C-alpha positions as CSV (number, residue, x, y, z in Angstrom):
1,X,-20.3,-7.5,14.2
2,X,-20.5,-4.3,12.3
3,X,-20.9,-4.1,8.5
4,X,-19.1,-0.8,8.5
5,X,-15.6,-2.1,7.3
6,X,-17.2,-3.7,4.3
7,X,-19.0,-0.5,3.3
8,X,-15.6,1.4,3.8
9,X,-13.7,-1.1,1.7
10,X,-16.3,-0.8,-1.1
11,X,-16.1,3.0,-0.9
12,X,-12.4,2.9,-1.4
13,X,-12.7,0.6,-4.4
14,X,-15.3,3.2,-5.8
15,X,-12.8,6.0,-5.4
16,X,-10.0,4.5,-7.5
17,X,-9.3,6.4,-10.7
18,X,-8.1,3.3,-12.7
19,X,-8.0,-0.3,-12.6
20,X,-5.4,-2.1,-10.4
21,X,-3.3,-4.9,-11.6
22,X,-2.9,-7.9,-9.2
23,X,0.9,-8.6,-8.5
24,X,3.0,-10.6,-6.0
25,X,6.2,-8.7,-5.8
26,X,8.6,-8.2,-2.9
27,X,9.2,-4.5,-2.3
28,X,10.7,-2.3,0.5
29,X,9.4,0.5,2.6
30,X,12.0,3.0,3.4
31,X,11.8,6.1,5.8
32,X,14.2,7.8,8.1
33,X,17.0,5.8,7.2
34,X,15.5,2.5,7.9
35,X,13.7,0.0,5.7
36,X,11.1,-2.8,5.9
37,X,10.5,-5.8,3.7
38,X,7.0,-5.9,2.3
39,X,4.9,-7.4,-0.5
40,X,3.2,-5.5,-3.1
41,X,-0.3,-7.1,-3.7
42,X,-1.8,-4.8,-6.4
43,X,-0.8,-1.5,-8.2
44,X,-2.2,1.1,-10.5
45,X,-0.8,4.5,-11.8
46,X,-2.3,6.2,-8.6
47,X,-1.6,3.8,-5.7
48,X,-1.2,0.2,-4.4
49,X,-2.1,-2.2,-1.8
50,X,0.9,-3.5,0.2
51,X,1.2,-6.4,2.9
52,X,3.4,-5.3,5.7
53,X,4.6,-7.3,8.9
54,X,2.9,-4.8,11.3
55,X,1.2,-1.6,10.1
56,X,1.8,0.2,13.4
57,X,5.5,0.6,12.4
58,X,4.9,2.1,9.0
59,X,5.0,5.9,8.8
60,X,2.3,7.8,7.2
61,X,4.6,8.8,4.5
62,X,7.4,6.7,3.0
63,X,9.2,5.6,-0.1
64,X,8.3,2.3,-1.8
65,X,10.9,0.4,-3.9
66,X,9.9,-2.6,-5.8
67,X,12.6,-5.4,-5.7
68,X,12.5,-6.5,-9.3
69,X,12.6,-3.2,-11.2
70,X,14.0,-0.8,-8.4
71,X,11.3,1.7,-9.1
72,X,11.0,4.2,-6.1
73,X,7.7,5.9,-5.4
74,X,6.6,8.4,-2.7
75,X,3.7,7.0,-0.8
76,X,1.0,8.3,1.6
77,X,-1.1,5.6,3.5
78,X,-4.8,6.1,2.9
79,X,-6.3,3.1,4.7
80,X,-5.1,0.0,6.7
81,X,-6.9,-3.3,7.2
82,X,-5.1,-5.9,9.2
83,X,-1.6,-6.3,7.8
84,X,-2.4,-4.7,4.5
85,X,-2.2,-0.9,3.8
86,X,-3.6,1.0,0.8
87,X,-1.2,3.9,-0.5
88,X,-1.6,6.8,-3.0
89,X,1.5,7.6,-4.9
90,X,2.4,11.3,-4.4
């Protein structure tokens, strides 16, 4: 088994501009008139990590809306690991 994924994950963390706050909040991914329920795992001013049912069905760019406060953010996927995606806010 390669150690490369661990190196990539560390490199991603090192590129973060600000600290991320751990959260556990329901949210929705919206693109092209459809939406998918997801879970916001952590968030910062620049981006977030999101758990999704199947990353293969998530477009590269989408809108993310948190369920509790209804904040809508434009997102772009920057990494995928199993059912978790990392996004940067645009």
